[in-house]
C-alpha positions as CSV (number, residue, x, y, z in Angstrom):
1,M,-9.3,17.2,18.5
2,N,-6.7,18.3,20.8
3,L,-3.1,17.3,21.2
4,N,-4.1,14.2,24.1
5,Q,-6.0,12.9,21.6
6,I,-3.2,13.1,18.7
7,D,-0.6,11.9,21.1
8,K,-2.2,9.1,22.3
9,I,-2.7,8.3,18.6
10,L,0.4,8.4,17.4
11,L,2.0,6.7,20.4
12,Q,-0.7,3.6,20.6
13,D,-2.3,3.4,17.0
14,C,0.4,4.7,14.9
15,Q,3.3,2.9,16.7
16,L,5.6,6.0,16.8
17,K,8.2,7.3,19.3
18,K,8.9,11.0,20.0
19,S,12.4,10.1,19.1
20,D,11.5,9.0,15.7
21,L,12.3,11.1,12.8
22,L,9.3,11.2,10.6
23,V,8.3,12.1,7.1
24,L,5.2,14.4,6.7
25,G,3.7,14.7,3.2
26,V,2.1,18.2,3.1
27,S,0.2,19.7,0.2
28,G,-0.9,22.8,1.9
29,G,-4.2,21.8,2.2
30,P,-6.5,22.0,5.7
31,D,-5.6,18.2,6.3
32,S,-2.3,18.4,6.1
33,L,-1.5,21.6,7.7
34,C,-3.5,20.6,10.4
35,L,-1.6,17.4,11.2
36,L,1.8,19.1,10.8
37,D,0.6,21.7,13.3
38,L,-0.6,18.6,15.9
39,C,2.7,16.8,15.3
40,V,5.0,19.9,15.9
41,K,3.2,20.9,19.3
42,A,3.0,17.4,20.5
43,G,6.9,17.3,20.1
44,Y,7.6,15.0,17.0
45,R,10.7,15.3,14.7
46,V,9.3,16.1,11.2
47,I,10.9,16.8,7.8
48,V,8.4,18.0,5.5
49,G,7.7,16.6,1.6
50,H,5.7,18.8,-0.5
51,M,5.2,17.8,-4.2
52,N,4.5,20.6,-6.7
53,H,2.4,18.5,-9.4
54,H,2.0,21.2,-11.7
55,L,-1.6,20.4,-12.6
56,R,-3.0,23.9,-11.4
57,K,-1.9,27.4,-11.9
58,E,-1.8,27.8,-8.0
59,A,0.5,25.0,-7.6
60,D,3.7,27.3,-7.4
61,E,1.7,29.6,-4.8
62,E,1.3,26.8,-3.1
63,E,4.6,25.5,-2.7
64,V,5.8,28.9,-1.6
65,K,3.1,28.7,1.0
66,V,4.4,25.4,2.3
67,I,7.8,26.6,2.3
68,N,7.1,29.7,4.2
69,F,5.1,27.9,6.8
70,C,7.7,25.4,7.3
71,R,10.5,28.1,7.6
72,E,8.4,29.9,10.5
73,I,7.9,26.8,12.6
74,N,11.7,26.0,12.0
75,I,10.7,23.0,9.9
76,P,12.7,21.1,7.4
77,C,11.0,21.3,4.0
78,V,12.0,19.6,0.7
79,V,10.2,20.1,-2.6
80,E,10.0,17.8,-5.4
81,Q,8.9,18.7,-8.9
82,A,6.7,16.5,-10.8
83,D,5.2,16.3,-14.5
84,I,2.0,14.3,-13.6
85,R,0.7,14.4,-16.9
86,D,3.5,13.4,-19.1
87,H,4.3,10.6,-16.6
88,A,0.6,9.5,-16.8
89,S,0.4,9.4,-20.4
90,K,3.6,7.8,-20.6
91,N,2.7,5.0,-18.1
92,H,-1.1,4.7,-19.4
93,M,-2.5,5.7,-15.7
94,S,-5.3,7.9,-14.6
95,I,-3.9,11.5,-13.6
96,E,-5.0,10.7,-10.1
97,E,-3.0,7.4,-10.2
98,S,0.1,8.8,-11.6
99,A,0.0,11.8,-8.7
100,R,-0.5,9.1,-6.0
101,K,2.3,6.9,-7.3
102,L,5.1,9.7,-7.8
103,R,3.6,11.3,-4.4
104,Y,4.6,8.2,-2.3
105,R,7.6,7.3,-4.2
106,F,9.0,10.9,-3.5
107,L,7.9,10.6,0.1
108,F,9.6,7.4,0.5
109,N,12.7,8.2,-1.1
110,L,12.8,11.1,1.0
111,A,12.3,8.7,4.3
112,K,15.0,6.6,3.2
113,S,17.5,9.3,2.6
114,Q,16.9,10.8,5.9
115,D,16.5,7.4,7.9
116,A,13.1,8.3,8.9
117,K,10.9,5.9,10.7
118,A,7.8,6.8,9.1
119,V,5.6,8.4,6.3
120,L,2.7,10.2,7.6
121,V,-0.1,11.1,5.4
122,A,-3.2,13.4,6.2
123,H,-6.1,11.3,5.1
124,N,-9.3,11.9,7.3
125,Q,-12.6,10.0,8.1
126,D,-14.1,11.3,4.8
127,D,-11.4,10.0,2.7
128,Q,-11.8,6.6,4.5
129,V,-15.4,6.4,3.5
130,E,-14.8,7.1,0.1
131,T,-11.8,4.7,-0.1
132,I,-14.5,2.1,1.1
133,L,-17.0,2.9,-1.4
134,M,-14.0,2.8,-4.0
135,H,-12.9,-0.7,-3.2
136,L,-16.9,-1.8,-3.1
137,I,-17.2,-0.5,-6.8
138,R,-14.1,-2.4,-7.7
139,G,-15.1,-5.7,-6.4
140,S,-12.7,-5.7,-3.8
141,G,-12.5,-8.4,-0.8
142,M,-12.2,-8.0,2.8
143,K,-9.2,-6.4,2.6
144,G,-10.5,-3.7,0.5
145,L,-13.4,-3.0,2.2
146,R,-11.9,-2.8,6.0
147,G,-10.2,0.6,4.6
148,M,-7.1,2.2,5.3
149,D,-5.2,1.5,8.7
150,Y,-3.5,3.9,11.1
151,H,0.1,1.8,10.4
152,F,0.5,0.0,7.2
153,L,3.3,-2.2,6.7
154,P,4.4,-3.8,4.7
155,N,3.5,-1.7,1.8
156,E,3.8,-1.1,-1.8
157,W,6.5,1.2,-1.1
158,S,8.7,-0.5,1.6
159,E,8.8,-3.4,3.8
160,A,10.5,-1.4,6.9
161,I,8.8,1.8,6.6
162,P,5.4,2.3,7.5
163,V,2.6,4.7,5.8
164,V,1.1,6.0,8.9
165,R,-2.5,7.9,8.9
166,P,-3.0,9.7,12.2
167,L,-6.4,11.6,11.2
168,I,-8.4,8.7,9.3
169,H,-11.4,9.1,12.6
170,F,-11.2,12.7,12.5
171,S,-13.8,14.4,10.0
172,K,-13.2,17.3,7.7
173,A,-15.6,19.4,9.7
174,E,-13.2,18.7,12.8
175,I,-10.3,19.4,10.8
176,L,-11.7,22.7,9.4
177,N,-12.6,23.7,13.0
178,Y,-8.9,22.9,14.2
179,C,-7.5,25.0,11.4
180,A,-9.9,27.8,12.3
181,Q,-9.3,27.8,16.0
182,N,-5.4,27.6,15.4
183,N,-5.0,30.3,12.9
184,L,-3.6,28.1,10.2
185,E,-4.5,29.6,6.6
186,P,-5.0,26.4,4.5
187,A,-4.7,26.6,0.4
188,L,-8.1,25.3,-0.8
189,D,-7.8,22.8,-3.8
190,Q,-10.2,23.9,-6.5
191,S,-9.6,20.7,-8.3
192,N,-11.7,18.8,-5.3
193,Q,-14.3,20.2,-7.2
194,D,-13.8,18.4,-10.3
195,T,-16.0,15.2,-10.8
196,T,-14.3,14.0,-13.4
197,F,-11.9,12.5,-11.1
198,F,-13.3,9.2,-9.5
199,R,-12.7,10.3,-6.0
200,N,-14.2,13.6,-6.5
201,K,-17.4,11.9,-8.2
202,L,-17.6,9.5,-5.3
203,R,-17.7,12.6,-2.6
204,K,-19.9,15.2,-4.5
205,E,-22.4,12.6,-6.2
206,L,-22.5,9.1,-4.7
207,V,-22.3,9.8,-1.2
208,P,-25.0,12.5,-0.9
209,Y,-27.1,10.0,-3.2
210,L,-26.6,7.0,-0.4
211,E,-27.4,9.7,2.3
212,S,-31.0,9.9,0.7
213,F,-31.4,6.3,1.5
214,N,-29.7,6.7,5.2
215,L,-28.3,10.1,6.6
216,E,-26.2,8.0,8.8
217,I,-24.4,6.1,5.8
218,K,-20.9,7.2,6.4
219,Q,-21.3,6.0,10.0
220,R,-22.6,2.8,8.7
221,L,-19.6,2.2,6.3
222,L,-16.9,3.0,8.9
223,D,-18.8,0.5,11.4
224,M,-18.7,-2.1,9.0
225,A,-15.0,-1.7,8.2
226,N,-14.2,-1.6,11.8
227,V,-15.8,-5.1,12.2
228,L,-14.2,-6.5,9.0
229,R,-10.7,-5.1,9.9
230,F,-11.1,-7.3,13.1
231,E,-12.2,-10.3,11.0
232,D,-9.7,-9.6,8.5
233,D,-6.8,-9.6,10.8
234,Y,-7.7,-12.9,12.4
235,L,-8.4,-14.7,9.1
236,Q,-4.7,-13.5,8.0
237,Q,-3.4,-15.0,11.4
238,M,-5.2,-18.5,10.2
239,T,-3.7,-17.9,6.9
240,D,-0.2,-17.4,8.2
241,N,-0.4,-20.8,10.2
242,A,-1.9,-22.1,6.9
243,L,1.5,-20.9,4.8
244,S,3.8,-22.8,7.6
245,K,2.1,-26.0,6.9
246,I,1.7,-25.8,3.1
247,V,4.9,-24.3,1.8
248,T,7.8,-26.8,1.8
249,E,10.4,-24.2,0.0
250,S,10.6,-20.9,-0.7
251,G,13.0,-18.2,-2.0
252,S,13.1,-14.8,-3.6
253,S,11.0,-15.6,-6.7
254,Y,9.0,-18.9,-5.8
255,F,7.1,-20.9,-3.2
256,V,6.8,-24.6,-3.4
257,I,3.4,-26.0,-2.1
258,A,2.6,-29.2,-0.7
259,R,-0.6,-30.2,-2.8
260,K,-2.3,-32.7,-0.2
261,V,-2.1,-30.3,2.8
262,L,-3.5,-27.3,0.7
263,S,-6.4,-29.6,-0.4
264,E,-7.2,-30.1,3.5
265,L,-7.7,-26.3,4.0
266,H,-11.1,-24.4,3.9
267,P,-11.5,-22.7,0.5
268,A,-11.4,-19.1,2.0
269,I,-8.1,-19.8,3.6
270,I,-6.6,-21.5,0.1
271,R,-7.5,-18.3,-1.6
272,R,-5.8,-16.1,1.2
273,C,-2.8,-18.3,0.8
274,F,-2.7,-18.0,-3.0
275,F,-3.4,-14.1,-2.5
276,T,-0.4,-13.6,0.1
277,I,2.0,-15.5,-1.7
278,M,1.4,-13.8,-4.7
279,K,1.6,-10.5,-3.1
280,R,5.0,-11.5,-1.3
281,L,6.2,-12.3,-4.6
282,N,5.3,-9.0,-6.5
283,P,4.2,-6.5,-3.9
284,K,4.4,-3.7,-5.8
285,S,1.9,-4.9,-8.4
286,D,-1.7,-3.9,-8.6
287,N,-2.8,-6.7,-10.6
288,I,-3.2,-9.4,-8.1
289,T,-6.9,-9.6,-8.5
290,F,-9.6,-11.8,-7.5
291,D,-9.5,-13.1,-10.9
292,S,-6.0,-14.1,-10.6
293,V,-6.4,-15.8,-7.3
294,D,-9.3,-17.5,-9.2
295,R,-7.1,-18.8,-11.9
296,A,-4.7,-20.4,-9.5
297,L,-7.8,-22.4,-7.3
298,E,-8.7,-23.5,-11.2
299,F,-5.3,-24.9,-11.7
300,V,-5.6,-26.9,-8.4
301,K,-8.9,-28.5,-9.5
302,N,-7.9,-29.0,-13.2
303,P,-4.3,-28.7,-14.1
304,S,-3.6,-27.4,-17.5
305,M,-2.4,-29.7,-20.3
306,S,0.8,-27.6,-20.4
307,S,1.2,-28.1,-16.3
308,K,1.3,-24.2,-15.8
309,T,-0.8,-21.4,-16.1
310,E,-0.1,-17.7,-16.0
311,L,-1.7,-15.8,-12.9
312,A,-0.9,-12.3,-13.0
313,A,2.0,-9.6,-12.5
314,H,4.8,-12.1,-14.1
315,L,3.6,-15.1,-11.9
316,E,2.7,-18.4,-13.0
317,I,1.5,-21.4,-11.5
318,S,3.0,-24.8,-12.4
319,R,3.1,-28.6,-11.2
320,Y,6.5,-29.2,-9.3
321,L,7.4,-33.1,-8.9
322,A,4.5,-35.4,-8.1
323,D,2.8,-34.0,-5.4
324,Y,3.6,-30.1,-5.0
325,L,2.8,-26.9,-6.9
326,L,5.1,-24.1,-7.8
327,V,4.1,-20.3,-7.6
328,S,7.1,-18.3,-9.1
329,D,8.1,-15.0,-10.8
330,V,9.1,-15.7,-14.3
331,R,11.3,-13.0,-14.4
332,Q,13.5,-14.7,-12.0
333,F,14.7,-18.4,-12.7
334,P,14.4,-20.5,-9.5
335,H,17.9,-22.0,-9.6
336,E,18.0,-23.6,-6.2
337,L,15.2,-26.1,-7.5
338,W,16.8,-26.8,-10.9
339,P,20.3,-26.0,-10.8
340,Q,22.2,-24.6,-14.1
341,V,25.6,-24.6,-15.5
342,N,25.3,-21.3,-16.5
343,T,29.1,-20.6,-17.0
344,K,30.9,-19.9,-20.5
345,E,34.5,-21.4,-18.9
346,D,35.8,-24.7,-19.3
347,L,35.6,-26.7,-16.4
348,F,38.3,-29.4,-15.9
349,L,37.5,-32.1,-13.6
350,R,40.9,-34.4,-12.8
351,Q,40.7,-37.7,-11.3
352,G,40.1,-37.0,-7.5
353,S,39.2,-33.5,-7.8
354,S,36.0,-31.6,-7.6
355,V,34.4,-28.7,-9.2
356,R,31.9,-26.2,-7.5
357,L,28.9,-25.2,-9.8
358,N,26.1,-23.6,-8.3
359,G,22.7,-24.2,-6.6
360,Q,22.6,-27.7,-5.2
361,W,24.8,-29.1,-7.7
């Protein structure tokens, strides 16, 4: 790992410019300190974002350590305080998921307030392996098994600011070696040893077990993800082309689909069309799954007696006119399709005059 490597990755794979202002999430651990050191030495403009989760007694010490490190290298540092346990309890989430959501929300809010062009996080190659296994266990399709990308946009938090992961092809061993060679003193998070957390359990128990069958299992999983990434990109191109043919009308809360044209597509592309439409209508939802896409397919084959079916994430599919389908967000009425007179004022229409309503009326 050296500056030439990271410079090439940041410019080509991560699609960044040295004139861009970047927000970099720094926990104080080896991965994020390594990435911060590399970005600064490569000449990038960086603002550090540090979230104090208050999950461990060392959290306050780590906050001070990050602040002092940034002060030494003359980099702005913004700290956010969060009560992860309370947020997890109120939102019925795991500690892991709550911490992830609050951390990214903070980083993206910081990026928007500073007009930054990207949010950088320090996931490494070992994190990539764990992510692939996590998606495999949860029953993900190709989009999950491709793992994380260098440059991810649009994402759950923004349609304009990408998540960038410059270290996903560097191993933990390489990162620790870089820290040692460059006299970095990262904090070591002891909670990474706690196997009650799902990702830690994968790292500490499942990966060693799989290595008992194949010592190169990590590399095999990474190779598989690389192949699937190219195939997924190609299939998405075909899906986008199909969408341009089957979607006859669309708005912020709906898509109208030509049923006959849809039926002529390959089932794999039909599935991806529905998944893409649902994600565009509700990009922040984690509930758009294999099952919700399956419900859409079943409706296409056998429309229910009520002419509509709930999918997921406030979305539903219904029949529209004679030969069309409508996928819509039930929270926003599609006035363009069914104009409504929703004013309470009296409208007087005199002979030879007109009154403007809304929608297409």
